[in-house]
C-alpha positions in Angstrom: 74.3 -92.5 104.2 75.7 -91.9 107.9 75.7 -87.7 107.9 71.6 -87.0 108.5 71.8 -90.1 110.8 74.0 -88.0 113.1 72.1 -84.3 112.7 69.2 -86.1 114.0 71.0 -88.6 117.1 73.1 -85.2 118.0 69.8 -83.4 118.6 68.8 -86.6 120.7 72.1 -86.6 122.1 72.3 -83.1 123.7 68.6 -84.1 126.0 70.1 -87.5 126.7 73.9 -85.5 128.2 71.4 -83.4 130.6 70.0 -86.6 131.9 72.9 -88.2 132.0 74.8 -85.7 134.2 71.7 -85.4 136.4 71.7 -89.4 136.8 73.8 -91.2 139.7 76.9 -92.8 138.6 75.6 -96.3 139.7 72.5 -96.1 137.2 72.4 -98.9 134.9 70.7 -98.9 131.4 67.4 -100.8 131.0 67.1 -102.9 128.0 63.3 -102.4 126.5 63.2 -105.3 124.2 61.8 -104.5 120.9 58.2 -106.1 119.0 57.8 -109.9 119.6 59.1 -111.1 116.4 61.3 -108.3 115.7 65.0 -108.0 115.3 66.0 -104.5 116.5 64.4 -101.4 118.0 65.6 -97.8 118.6 64.7 -95.7 121.4 64.7 -91.8 120.0 62.6 -89.6 122.7 61.5 -89.7 126.0 59.0 -87.2 128.2 58.9 -86.3 131.7 57.0 -88.5 132.6 59.1 -91.7 131.1 56.9 -92.5 128.3 59.8 -93.6 125.5 59.4 -93.5 121.7 61.3 -95.0 118.3 60.8 -97.7 116.5 61.2 -101.8 115.8 61.8 -103.4 112.8 60.0 -106.4 112.0 60.8 -108.2 108.7 62.0 -105.5 106.3 59.8 -102.9 107.9 60.3 -100.5 111.2 57.4 -99.5 112.9 56.7 -96.7 115.6 56.4 -97.8 119.0 56.0 -96.7 122.5 57.1 -97.9 125.5 55.3 -96.6 128.9 57.2 -95.8 132.0 57.3 -99.6 133.1 59.3 -100.5 129.8 55.8 -102.3 128.0 56.3 -101.9 124.3 53.2 -101.0 121.7 53.2 -100.7 118.1 51.2 -97.3 117.2 49.4 -97.3 114.2 50.8 -97.0 110.4 48.9 -94.8 108.5 46.5 -96.1 105.7 48.1 -96.9 102.9 51.9 -96.9 104.3 54.8 -99.8 104.7 56.1 -98.3 108.0 56.9 -95.8 110.5 59.5 -94.5 113.0 58.4 -91.8 116.2 61.2 -89.5 117.0 59.6 -87.5 119.7 56.8 -87.1 122.4 55.8 -84.5 124.7 54.3 -84.5 128.0 50.7 -84.6 126.6 52.0 -87.7 125.2 51.6 -86.8 121.5 54.1 -88.6 119.1 55.6 -87.3 116.5 58.0 -88.8 113.8 57.4 -90.1 109.8 55.5 -93.1 107.6 56.9 -94.8 104.2 54.5 -94.9 101.7 54.4 -95.5 98.1 55.5 -91.5 97.1 57.8 -91.4 100.2 58.3 -90.2 103.8 55.4 -88.2 105.2 55.3 -86.2 108.7 52.8 -87.7 111.0 51.8 -87.2 114.3 50.0 -90.3 116.6 47.3 -88.4 119.0 46.7 -89.2 122.6 44.1 -91.6 121.5 45.9 -93.2 119.4 45.1 -92.2 116.0 47.8 -91.3 113.2 47.8 -88.2 111.3 49.2 -87.1 108.5 50.6 -83.8 108.5 50.9 -82.6 105.1 53.6 -80.9 103.2 53.7 -77.1 104.1 53.0 -75.4 100.0 55.8 -75.7 98.4 56.8 -78.9 99.9 56.3 -82.3 99.4 56.5 -85.1 101.7 59.0 -84.6 105.0 59.9 -86.0 108.3 58.2 -84.7 112.1 60.9 -84.7 114.6 60.2 -82.6 117.2 57.3 -81.8 119.2 56.5 -79.1 122.1 54.5 -79.1 125.4 51.7 -76.9 123.1 51.8 -79.3 120.1 54.0 -77.1 117.7 55.7 -79.6 115.6 59.4 -79.0 113.4 61.1 -81.0 111.3 62.0 -81.2 107.6 60.1 -81.3 104.0 61.3 -81.7 100.3 61.0 -78.8 97.9 58.5 -79.9 95.6 60.4 -78.4 92.4 64.3 -79.1 93.6 63.8 -81.6 96.0 66.6 -80.1 98.3 65.5 -80.4 102.2 63.4 -77.3 103.9 62.7 -77.2 107.4 59.4 -76.8 108.4 56.8 -76.0 111.0 53.3 -77.2 111.9 51.6 -75.4 113.9 48.3 -76.7 116.6 46.2 -74.8 114.2 47.1 -76.6 111.1 49.4 -73.7 109.7 52.0 -75.4 107.5 55.4 -73.2 107.2 58.9 -73.8 105.6 61.5 -72.3 107.6 64.2 -70.5 105.3 68.0 -71.5 105.3 70.7 -69.1 105.7 70.9 -66.5 103.2 73.1 -68.4 100.3 72.4 -71.6 101.8 70.4 -74.8 100.0 69.4 -77.0 102.6 68.1 -76.7 106.3 67.1 -79.1 108.7 64.7 -78.2 112.1 65.5 -80.4 115.4 63.8 -78.7 118.1 61.0 -76.6 119.1 59.8 -74.8 122.0 56.1 -73.8 123.4 56.6 -70.2 122.0 57.4 -71.5 118.3 61.1 -70.9 118.4 62.9 -73.6 116.7 66.4 -74.7 116.3 68.4 -76.9 113.8 71.4 -76.7 111.5 71.9 -74.9 107.8 73.7 -76.5 105.1 75.6 -74.0 102.8 76.6 -75.0 98.8 80.4 -76.0 99.8 78.8 -78.1 102.4 79.1 -76.1 105.8 76.8 -76.6 108.4 76.2 -73.5 110.7 73.5 -73.9 113.8 70.5 -71.5 113.3 67.7 -70.7 115.5 64.2 -69.6 114.0 62.1 -67.5 116.0 58.5 -67.5 116.1 57.7 -65.1 113.3 59.6 -67.0 111.0 63.2 -65.3 110.4 66.2 -67.0 110.3 69.0 -66.2 113.1 72.5 -68.2 112.9 74.1 -69.3 116.4 77.6 -68.2 116.4 80.4 -70.7 117.7 82.6 -71.1 120.7 85.7 -69.0 120.9 88.4 -71.4 120.1 86.1 -73.9 117.9 88.5 -74.6 114.9 87.8 -73.7 111.5 87.0 -77.4 110.3 87.1 -79.3 107.0 84.9 -81.3 104.8 86.1 -84.4 106.7 86.1 -82.9 110.7 84.7 -84.9 113.7 82.7 -84.4 116.3 86.0 -84.6 118.5 87.7 -82.2 116.3 84.9 -79.8 116.4 84.5 -79.5 119.9 85.7 -75.8 120.9 88.7 -75.7 123.7 86.7 -73.1 125.6 84.3 -76.0 126.5 86.3 -79.2 126.1 83.9 -81.1 128.5 80.2 -80.0 127.5 78.0 -78.8 125.1 77.5 -75.7 124.2 74.1 -73.8 125.1 72.9 -69.9 123.6 71.2 -67.8 125.7 68.8 -65.9 124.2 69.9 -63.0 122.5 72.1 -65.8 120.7 75.5 -65.5 122.5 77.2 -68.8 123.2 77.9 -70.6 126.8 79.8 -73.0 128.4 78.4 -74.3 131.9 76.5 -71.1 132.0 79.4 -68.6 131.5 79.2 -66.4 128.6 82.1 -66.8 126.6 81.9 -64.3 124.1 80.6 -64.0 120.5 83.1 -65.4 117.5 83.4 -64.4 114.0 81.0 -66.8 111.7 82.4 -70.5 112.4 82.7 -73.3 109.4 81.3 -75.5 112.0 80.2 -75.8 115.5 79.6 -78.4 118.4 75.9 -77.6 118.3 75.4 -79.8 115.7 77.2 -82.6 117.0 77.6 -84.4 113.7 80.6 -85.0 111.1 80.9 -82.5 108.2 79.7 -84.2 105.0 82.0 -84.8 102.1 81.4 -84.0 98.9 79.8 -87.6 97.8 77.3 -87.8 100.6 75.2 -85.2 99.1 73.7 -87.7 96.7 73.0 -90.1 100.3 70.8 -88.5 103.0 71.6 -85.0 101.5 69.0 -85.5 99.0 65.7 -85.2 98.9 64.5 -88.7 97.9 62.3 -90.9 100.2 64.3 -92.5 102.5 63.9 -96.0 104.8 64.8 -96.3 108.1 68.2 -96.5 109.2 69.4 -99.9 108.7 73.0 -99.9 109.8 74.5 -99.5 113.2 71.8 -99.6 115.5 71.1 -101.2 118.8 69.2 -104.8 119.0 66.9 -103.1 121.9 66.3 -99.5 122.7 67.9 -98.3 126.1 66.7 -96.0 128.9 69.0 -95.2 131.8 67.1 -95.9 135.2 66.8 -93.1 137.5 
């Protein structure tokens, strides 16, 4: 039940790590709190103006929330007929994306700057889904569920309304898109039938490219953790990939390696065979209810 949460958390961790590197050592976290009557909240995304988004739990349901730069919390509108929602990302224009839960499961949604909410719909061949990231010009990525098999497919929603399923690597069964830039280039992970996670990039034309692991990354088995997956070539920081796809550590090219069974870029533990019936299945999911903080936390500048 924890693996998909770890993958999504890993995407946010990369941005958080960059912020932390530039944050003075004396900076203290700010408790953003939760909605009145709420029991828990989680901050999942932030833009350059300090607008923060996430969700708060009221009774048995979660609801998408937004904190302004001063820390005031606002509940975002739930789509008509939904029982809850979550916000995962916000761009500098203030457009927020996430999901809403209804009678048919999760659907990808966008909260517009005027406060209205839009059901993005599923790409052809998909059903429902989750919007996980949005670029500055409104390109959205996340996942949908195959309408026939129920397996998870990476997806992209364009500002003009176009909806596309992004392919997994050849032979892989599932994929998740976790980030996107203004050119429509997306990144995420692809999952093989033997539960091997690999970092990938989708080009603007929709073609998929595997991103190689750093040299020194050990071939890890099904229970490898974030710690064991960290490369000896980059022991203290997460890697990045340049435009051609070569991995780098602290800005230095490290060279290409053979296809890896794991990568620190996923920032997540590998699934065990028993977890394929959990978050890796395409059945609609409610918000995570365990191992979450009581209130969202933001690091002060």
